[in-house]
C-alpha positions as CSV (number, residue, x, y, z in Angstrom):
1,Y,0.1,0.1,0.1
2,R,0.6,3.6,-0.3
3,V,-0.8,6.1,2.0
4,A,-2.1,9.0,0.7
5,G,-4.5,11.2,2.7
6,G,-4.2,9.0,5.8
7,A,-5.7,5.9,4.0
8,P,-3.7,3.0,2.5
9,L,-4.1,2.8,-1.3
10,L,-3.4,-0.4,-2.9
11,V,0.2,-1.0,-4.8
12,T,-0.7,-3.7,-7.4
13,S,3.1,-3.7,-9.0
14,W,6.3,-1.7,-8.4
15,S,6.8,-0.9,-12.3
16,P,5.3,2.4,-12.4
17,Y,7.5,3.6,-9.6
18,G,10.6,2.2,-11.7
19,S,11.7,-0.2,-8.6
20,P,10.6,-1.5,-5.3
21,Q,10.5,1.5,-2.9
22,P,11.2,1.4,0.5
23,V,8.6,0.4,3.1
24,T,7.6,0.4,6.6
25,T,6.1,-2.5,8.2
26,L,2.6,-1.8,10.1
27,T,1.0,-4.4,12.6
28,A,-2.6,-5.4,12.2
29,E,-3.4,-3.0,15.0
30,Q,-1.4,0.1,13.2
31,F,-3.1,-0.7,9.7
32,S,-6.4,-0.9,11.4
33,Q,-6.2,2.7,12.6
34,L,-5.5,4.1,9.2
35,R,-8.5,6.0,7.7
36,A,-11.0,4.0,5.5
37,S,-10.4,6.7,2.9
38,P,-8.1,9.6,2.4
39,A,-9.1,12.6,3.8
40,D,-10.9,15.7,2.3
41,G,-8.7,18.0,-0.1
42,T,-6.1,15.1,-0.7
43,F,-4.5,15.6,-4.2
44,V,-3.0,12.3,-5.7
45,Q,-1.6,11.4,-9.3
46,T,-2.2,8.2,-10.8
47,T,0.6,6.0,-12.0
48,T,-0.7,7.1,-15.5
49,E,-0.2,10.7,-14.7
50,L,-4.1,11.5,-14.0
51,N,-4.8,14.1,-11.3
52,Y,-7.9,13.9,-8.9
53,R,-8.8,15.4,-5.6
54,F,-10.8,13.6,-2.8
55,A,-13.9,14.9,-1.2
56,G,-16.0,12.4,1.3
57,G,-14.2,9.4,0.2
58,A,-14.4,9.4,-3.5
59,P,-12.2,10.9,-6.0
60,F,-13.0,14.2,-8.6
61,A,-11.1,14.7,-11.7
62,V,-8.8,17.8,-12.1
63,S,-8.9,18.7,-15.8
64,S,-6.0,21.4,-15.0
65,W,-4.1,22.8,-12.2
66,S,-5.1,26.1,-13.1
67,V,-8.2,26.2,-11.5
68,F,-6.3,25.5,-7.9
69,G,-3.7,28.4,-8.6
70,G,-1.2,25.9,-10.1
71,I,0.3,22.7,-9.0
72,Q,-0.8,21.3,-5.9
73,P,1.1,18.7,-3.8
74,Y,0.2,15.2,-4.4
75,V,0.8,11.7,-4.0
76,V,1.3,9.3,-6.9
77,V,-1.0,6.3,-6.3
78,D,-1.7,3.1,-8.5
79,E,-4.5,4.0,-10.9
80,W,-5.9,0.4,-10.4
81,N,-7.6,2.1,-6.8
82,I,-9.5,4.6,-9.1
83,E,-10.5,2.2,-11.4
84,N,-11.7,-0.1,-8.8
85,A,-13.3,2.6,-6.5
86,G,-15.6,0.7,-4.2
87,N,-13.7,-2.4,-3.9
88,P,-12.2,-2.7,-0.3
89,L,-8.7,-3.0,-1.1
90,S,-8.6,0.4,-2.8
91,H,-10.2,2.4,0.1
92,V,-11.6,4.8,-2.5
93,A,-15.5,5.4,-2.5
94,V,-17.5,5.3,-5.6
95,T,-19.3,8.5,-4.9
96,P,-18.7,10.7,-1.4
97,A,-20.5,10.2,1.7
98,D,-23.8,11.6,2.4
99,G,-23.4,15.1,3.4
100,T,-20.2,15.8,1.7
101,V,-20.6,19.3,0.5
102,V,-18.1,20.6,-1.8
103,Q,-17.4,23.9,-4.3
104,G,-16.8,23.2,-8.1
105,L,-14.2,25.8,-9.7
106,P,-14.3,28.2,-11.3
107,S,-18.0,28.0,-11.2
108,N,-17.7,28.8,-7.5
109,T,-21.1,26.7,-7.1
110,D,-21.2,24.8,-3.9
111,W,-23.2,21.3,-4.0
112,L,-24.7,18.7,-1.4
113,F,-24.0,14.9,-1.7
114,C,-26.3,12.4,-0.9
115,S,-27.0,9.0,-2.4
116,G,-24.4,9.6,-4.8
117,Q,-26.5,12.6,-6.3
118,R,-25.7,16.2,-6.1
119,T,-27.9,19.3,-5.5
120,V,-27.1,22.8,-5.3
121,V,-27.2,24.5,-2.0
122,A,-26.5,27.6,-0.6
123,A,-22.7,29.0,0.0
124,S,-21.2,27.1,3.0
125,S,-18.0,27.3,5.1
126,K,-16.9,24.2,4.9
127,V,-17.0,22.7,1.6
128,V,-13.7,20.8,-0.5
129,E,-13.1,22.8,-3.6
130,V,-13.0,20.7,-6.7
131,D,-12.8,21.0,-10.3
132,D,-16.2,21.5,-12.5
133,A,-15.0,18.9,-14.7
134,G,-14.5,16.4,-12.0
135,L,-18.4,17.3,-10.7
136,A,-19.7,16.1,-14.0
137,A,-18.7,12.5,-13.6
138,F,-21.8,12.7,-10.7
139,A,-25.6,12.8,-11.3
140,Q,-27.3,15.9,-10.5
141,G,-30.5,16.2,-9.4
142,T,-32.9,16.4,-5.8
143,N,-33.0,13.4,-3.5
144,S,-35.7,12.4,-1.3
145,A,-33.9,10.5,0.6
146,C,-31.6,13.7,1.7
147,A,-32.7,17.1,3.2
148,T,-30.7,19.9,4.3
149,V,-31.3,22.3,7.4
150,R,-28.9,25.1,8.8
151,G,-27.6,24.9,12.5
152,A,-24.7,26.5,14.4
153,G,-24.3,28.4,11.0
154,A,-23.2,25.6,9.1
155,L,-24.7,23.8,6.4
156,Q,-25.7,20.2,7.8
157,S,-27.2,17.0,6.4
158,K,-30.3,15.2,7.6
159,V,-30.4,11.7,6.1
160,V,-33.1,9.2,5.9
161,K,-31.4,5.9,7.8
162,H,-32.7,3.0,5.4
163,C,-31.3,1.6,2.4
164,V,-33.7,1.0,-0.7
165,V,-32.9,-2.2,-2.5
166,P,-32.7,-1.8,-6.8
167,R,-33.5,-3.9,-9.5
168,L,-29.8,-5.3,-10.2
169,K,-30.5,-8.6,-12.1
170,H,-28.6,-8.4,-15.5
171,M,-26.2,-5.8,-14.2
172,T,-22.4,-6.2,-14.1
173,L,-20.9,-6.4,-10.6
174,T,-19.2,-2.6,-11.0
175,R,-22.8,-1.0,-12.2
176,A,-24.6,-3.4,-9.3
177,R,-22.2,-1.7,-6.6
178,Q,-23.0,1.9,-7.8
179,A,-26.5,1.2,-7.7
180,L,-26.5,-0.3,-4.3
181,L,-24.5,2.6,-3.2
182,K,-26.7,5.1,-4.5
183,G,-29.7,3.3,-2.4
184,N,-27.5,3.5,0.8
185,C,-26.9,-0.3,0.4
186,R,-23.6,-2.2,-0.2
187,V,-22.8,-5.4,-1.4
188,G,-22.3,-8.4,0.5
189,K,-21.5,-11.8,-0.5
190,V,-20.8,-12.4,-4.2
191,Q,-21.2,-16.0,-5.5
192,K,-19.6,-16.6,-8.6
193,P,-19.5,-20.1,-11.0
194,R,-16.5,-21.9,-10.6
195,H,-15.6,-21.9,-14.1
196,V,-16.1,-19.1,-16.6
197,K,-15.6,-18.9,-20.3
198,R,-13.0,-16.7,-21.7
199,H,-14.5,-13.2,-22.6
200,H,-17.7,-13.8,-21.1
201,T,-18.9,-10.8,-18.8
202,L,-20.5,-12.3,-15.4
203,R,-23.7,-10.5,-14.7
204,I,-26.5,-10.6,-11.7
205,F,-28.8,-13.4,-11.8
206,G,-30.1,-13.2,-8.1
207,Q,-30.0,-11.0,-5.2
208,S,-30.9,-11.6,-1.4
209,A,-33.2,-8.8,-0.8
210,K,-36.7,-8.0,-3.0
211,L,-36.8,-5.0,-5.0
212,R,-37.5,-1.7,-3.3
213,S,-37.2,-3.4,0.0
214,Q,-35.9,-1.1,3.1
215,H,-33.4,-2.0,5.5
216,P,-30.7,-0.2,7.6
217,V,-28.5,1.9,5.8
218,R,-25.6,0.2,4.2
219,Y,-27.5,-3.3,4.7
220,R,-25.2,-5.8,2.9
221,V,-26.9,-7.6,-0.5
222,N,-25.5,-10.9,-1.4
223,L,-25.2,-11.5,-5.1
224,L,-25.5,-14.4,-7.3
225,L,-23.5,-14.2,-10.7
226,I,-23.7,-16.2,-13.8
């Protein structure tokens, strides 16, 4: 792993770094104390030289350093982590955590995230500045699962604490994971066939929870792939 913003991001190969790098050995207890995802505001550059800034655990693409006034300090991390957002090994979220507030640049527009969607909100003092181009990757709209209230002079979020299970049949595992996150749910146990034909794309055939059923937030839905 390479630590960025206090979180461990997987290193799948030393090749992009030129050669094996010095490492620090951590105990299981020390590793467990690292962050679940990079801290808000962390900049990273992937081994394929793409730049991102983190907010709410998710990466926002940086199209140009100019929107931040020039090149910012960053950590070079394995591209695998961005491509496999949502995989526990990556410590990278697919969408920002509910209640995350960001300000797009150069538009200076503030956005609140809830269930993977972004909604325009009044200016807030507690925001993470991100590139407007990076914001375009996230769906825009209102979401009934989240409402905003003012309190102590800062924007806060009130989130309905339940998972609403979406229809997952025929989706790939990546799409299913994204759909579950938007519904405040998570992927549980995944059952795959022992033998898969070359070039065959596995898709969801069964799910353990019924469509539109409600459960506690972050409820795990088991999946059957064929």
